[in-house]
Backbone bond lengths (Angstrom), bond angles and torsions (degrees), N, CA, C in turn:
res aa  C-N    CA-C-N  psi(-1)  N-CA   C-N-CA  omega(-1)  CA-C   N-CA-C  phi
1 X - - - 1.450 - - 1.536 108.45 -
2 X 1.309 115.93 138.71 1.467 119.87 178.46 1.525 110.26 -63.91
3 X 1.323 116.06 150.73 1.464 120.17 -175.40 1.526 112.19 -60.94
4 X 1.330 118.66 -36.50 1.467 118.75 -179.58 1.521 111.08 -67.02
5 X 1.336 116.78 -32.75 1.468 119.74 177.47 1.528 110.93 -68.55
6 X 1.328 116.40 -39.39 1.460 120.69 176.91 1.530 109.46 -60.69
7 X 1.331 116.70 -42.95 1.465 121.07 179.18 1.528 111.05 -62.95
8 X 1.322 116.76 -41.08 1.469 120.20 179.81 1.527 110.57 -64.45
9 X 1.322 117.35 -47.17 1.468 121.16 -179.52 1.530 110.31 -61.97
10 X 1.319 116.68 -42.29 1.464 120.69 179.24 1.526 110.46 -63.29
11 X 1.316 116.87 -43.51 1.472 120.38 -179.95 1.525 111.15 -66.64
12 X 1.323 116.69 -38.90 1.465 119.81 177.37 1.519 110.92 -61.96
13 X 1.325 117.07 -35.29 1.463 121.19 179.02 1.529 111.27 -63.19
14 X 1.328 116.59 -25.74 1.475 121.35 179.16 1.523 111.70 -104.95
15 X 1.346 115.59 19.58 1.476 122.61 172.93 1.524 114.06 65.11
16 X 1.339 117.20 34.92 1.471 120.52 174.35 1.525 108.57 -60.46
17 X 1.312 115.06 150.31 1.464 120.96 -176.82 1.520 110.37 -115.86
18 X 1.320 115.60 157.04 1.462 123.23 171.07 1.532 111.43 52.26
19 X 1.324 116.51 60.54 1.463 122.81 -176.35 1.526 110.22 -76.19
20 X 1.310 115.31 131.72 1.459 121.67 177.76 1.531 108.51 -135.50
21 X 1.333 116.19 134.01 1.462 121.45 177.80 1.522 107.44 -124.41
22 X 1.328 116.51 126.59 1.462 122.00 -178.49 1.521 110.31 -121.19
23 X 1.320 115.95 129.01 1.459 122.36 172.53 1.528 105.97 -87.32
24 X 1.329 116.49 108.16 1.468 121.18 -174.92 1.528 112.33 -105.51
25 X 1.328 117.86 12.11 1.468 121.03 -176.75 1.526 113.31 -57.01
26 X 1.325 117.76 -35.28 1.463 120.57 -178.08 1.528 113.55 -83.23
27 X 1.329 117.74 -10.44 1.468 120.17 -175.64 1.528 114.08 -124.52
28 X 1.327 117.59 -4.20 1.470 121.29 -179.86 1.526 109.24 -139.97
29 X 1.312 115.82 143.62 1.466 119.50 -179.92 1.527 112.54 -99.05
30 X 1.324 118.01 -8.80 1.460 121.33 -172.08 1.521 114.42 -97.00
31 X 1.325 118.59 -10.69 1.463 121.54 -179.69 1.512 109.49 -161.76
32 X 1.332 116.72 170.35 1.463 122.10 178.79 1.523 112.57 -103.43
33 X 1.333 116.15 -39.04 1.461 119.95 -170.43 1.521 111.70 -138.23
34 X 1.324 115.37 136.76 1.468 122.91 169.01 1.520 106.86 -105.15
35 X 1.312 116.90 134.70 1.460 122.07 169.03 1.514 105.53 -119.67
36 X 1.337 115.85 126.79 1.458 121.48 -172.90 1.528 108.64 -124.74
37 X 1.331 115.48 130.25 1.463 122.38 179.94 1.517 109.27 -133.72
38 X 1.330 114.63 164.30 1.456 121.16 169.06 1.517 108.29 -124.72
39 X 1.326 114.64 148.64 1.451 121.46 173.56 1.517 108.88 -124.42
40 X 1.319 116.49 162.65 1.458 121.53 -175.14 1.525 113.38 -77.54
41 X 1.344 116.52 -26.51 1.466 119.23 -177.12 1.531 109.45 -161.11
42 X 1.321 115.58 177.12 1.464 121.90 -177.09 1.530 111.58 -57.75
43 X 1.293 116.63 -46.36 1.465 120.66 -177.67 1.528 111.91 -62.93
44 X 1.334 116.77 -42.33 1.457 119.41 178.53 1.532 110.62 -65.99
45 X 1.329 117.41 -41.12 1.464 119.72 178.89 1.523 110.94 -60.42
46 X 1.323 116.96 -41.32 1.460 120.40 177.48 1.529 111.27 -66.21
47 X 1.327 117.67 -38.35 1.466 121.33 178.09 1.530 110.73 -65.27
48 X 1.335 117.34 -39.41 1.462 121.29 176.59 1.528 109.40 -62.20
49 X 1.328 116.52 -47.40 1.463 121.61 179.12 1.522 110.93 -59.25
50 X 1.322 116.51 -46.26 1.470 120.83 -179.67 1.528 111.30 -60.20
51 X 1.329 116.50 -42.49 1.474 120.35 -177.93 1.523 111.17 -68.74
52 X 1.327 117.05 -40.91 1.471 119.87 177.39 1.523 109.84 -62.11
53 X 1.335 116.22 -46.29 1.465 119.69 179.77 1.529 110.99 -60.20
54 X 1.323 116.70 -43.19 1.468 121.71 -179.70 1.530 111.18 -62.66
55 X 1.331 116.81 -48.16 1.465 120.61 -176.89 1.529 112.09 -66.42
56 X 1.328 117.13 -41.80 1.462 119.45 178.75 1.531 110.88 -68.88
57 X 1.330 117.04 -35.63 1.467 120.76 178.10 1.525 110.31 -62.18
58 X 1.332 117.25 -36.53 1.463 120.95 177.25 1.523 111.73 -62.98
59 X 1.340 116.68 -25.35 1.467 121.76 175.66 1.527 111.45 -92.04
60 X 1.331 117.25 7.81 1.458 121.32 178.89 1.515 114.08 80.40
61 X 1.330 117.09 16.42 1.466 121.49 -177.94 1.524 108.44 -108.36
62 X 1.319 115.57 122.14 1.464 121.21 -178.70 1.525 109.83 -117.16
63 X 1.330 116.73 147.76 1.470 119.00 -178.72 1.524 111.81 -72.42
64 X 1.322 115.84 146.13 1.462 120.84 170.76 1.521 109.05 -73.03
65 X 1.334 115.70 -37.25 1.467 120.86 175.59 1.517 109.77 -161.80
66 X 1.329 114.33 157.02 1.464 122.42 172.69 1.516 105.99 -132.12
67 X 1.316 116.18 125.13 1.461 121.12 -178.40 1.526 110.07 -122.10
68 X 1.314 116.34 148.77 1.458 122.37 174.02 1.506 115.32 82.21
69 X 1.329 117.81 10.87 1.468 120.83 -174.86 1.527 112.57 -63.33
70 X 1.314 117.88 -41.64 1.468 120.48 -175.42 1.525 112.79 -64.36
71 X 1.324 116.57 -47.38 1.467 119.77 179.90 1.527 111.19 -79.16
72 X 1.321 116.41 -34.45 1.466 124.24 174.35 1.522 114.11 60.98
73 X 1.322 117.74 23.72 1.464 120.70 170.64 1.525 108.96 -77.30
74 X 1.331 115.46 -38.92 1.467 122.55 176.60 1.523 106.42 -146.56
75 X 1.309 115.87 105.32 1.461 121.11 175.56 1.524 107.13 -96.74
76 X 1.324 115.59 125.19 1.455 121.56 178.68 1.522 107.94 -112.84
77 X 1.318 115.55 121.28 1.462 122.19 179.99 1.523 107.32 -112.70
78 X 1.324 117.05 113.06 1.458 122.34 -176.13 1.522 109.50 -100.41
79 X 1.329 115.68 114.08 1.457 122.14 177.17 1.528 111.56 -111.29
80 X 1.320 117.49 20.42 1.459 121.00 -178.83 1.515 111.62 83.24
81 X 1.341 116.91 -86.88 1.464 119.84 179.75 1.526 112.90 -82.04
82 X 1.309 116.71 -4.39 1.461 123.30 178.67 1.519 108.55 -133.55
83 X 1.327 115.99 131.99 1.460 120.45 172.33 1.519 107.57 -123.90
84 X 1.317 115.66 123.64 1.457 123.00 -179.55 1.529 108.20 -102.76
85 X 1.332 115.24 130.44 1.464 122.19 177.54 1.525 107.61 -117.17
86 X 1.330 116.56 122.23 1.463 121.40 177.05 1.524 106.53 -118.04
87 X 1.315 116.03 116.24 1.463 121.89 -172.57 1.523 112.80 -114.88
88 X 1.331 115.14 153.11 1.453 120.09 159.17 1.522 105.86 -74.81
89 X 1.299 117.66 160.28 1.475 120.54 179.19 1.520 110.30 -57.89
90 X 1.321 117.40 -44.38 1.465 121.78 -177.68 1.533 111.34 -62.37
91 X 1.331 117.08 -46.49 1.463 120.54 -179.57 1.524 110.76 -66.86
92 X 1.317 116.92 -37.87 1.466 119.13 -179.86 1.523 110.81 -65.05
93 X 1.318 116.81 -42.96 1.462 119.98 177.35 1.524 110.77 -62.39
94 X 1.317 116.97 -39.49 1.463 121.42 -177.74 1.532 111.98 -67.99
95 X 1.327 117.41 -49.08 1.463 120.87 -175.58 1.531 113.32 -81.61
96 X 1.317 117.19 -29.77 1.469 123.45 172.67 1.530 112.56 43.77
97 X 1.325 116.19 58.82 1.463 121.31 -177.22 1.527 113.24 -59.47
98 X 1.315 117.08 -33.64 1.464 119.18 179.19 1.530 110.59 -61.75
99 X 1.320 117.48 -36.28 1.470 120.19 176.99 1.525 110.38 -72.20
100 X 1.339 116.95 -43.55 1.461 120.15 180.00 1.527 112.08 -61.87
101 X 1.319 116.95 -34.05 1.466 122.54 -178.60 1.525 110.71 -109.77
102 X 1.338 116.52 37.28 1.470 121.01 -175.10 1.522 113.50 -63.44
103 X 1.342 118.26 -19.19 1.457 119.95 178.03 1.531 112.16 -83.80
104 X 1.313 117.10 -6.26 1.473 120.90 175.96 1.527 108.88 -73.82
105 X 1.316 114.91 154.85 1.468 119.79 -179.87 1.527 109.71 -88.14
106 X 1.335 116.66 118.91 1.466 118.50 176.57 1.528 110.34 -70.00
107 X 1.320 115.99 140.71 1.463 121.36 177.24 1.524 108.45 -111.80
108 X 1.320 115.22 136.07 1.465 119.63 171.85 1.524 106.98 -76.32
109 X 1.292 116.72 149.91 1.462 120.29 -177.66 1.518 111.19 -56.25
110 X 1.327 119.11 -32.85 1.451 122.49 -179.62 1.520 114.79 -88.89
111 X 1.333 117.40 2.12 1.463 122.09 -173.57 1.526 112.13 -90.50
112 X 1.314 116.70 146.25 1.462 122.14 173.71 1.526 108.63 -79.85
113 X 1.322 117.20 142.70 1.468 119.92 178.37 1.514 110.49 -94.00
């Protein structure tokens, strides 16, 4: 299973909301895929992050870095070809990554990249 799919399944297991997957290969040189989620609160965002890290680690994939975990308004998990963004509702509305990366190709959760 592709790493972004593993991240989506893991986040769904922790009740992540408003899932968005963007194929950014044609518009960014630093990664292939953005996966964007929202959580209801700090604790849920941390639980989503923990589950994604656990599931990807089981596939032998480890993050290059994880930022924002303590405050959990915006947790960024950098896996090189995959970047996971876990937002609070307020931070997601403010940063609006889908608008900033509107030229990226959205992927349906069931779609092949």
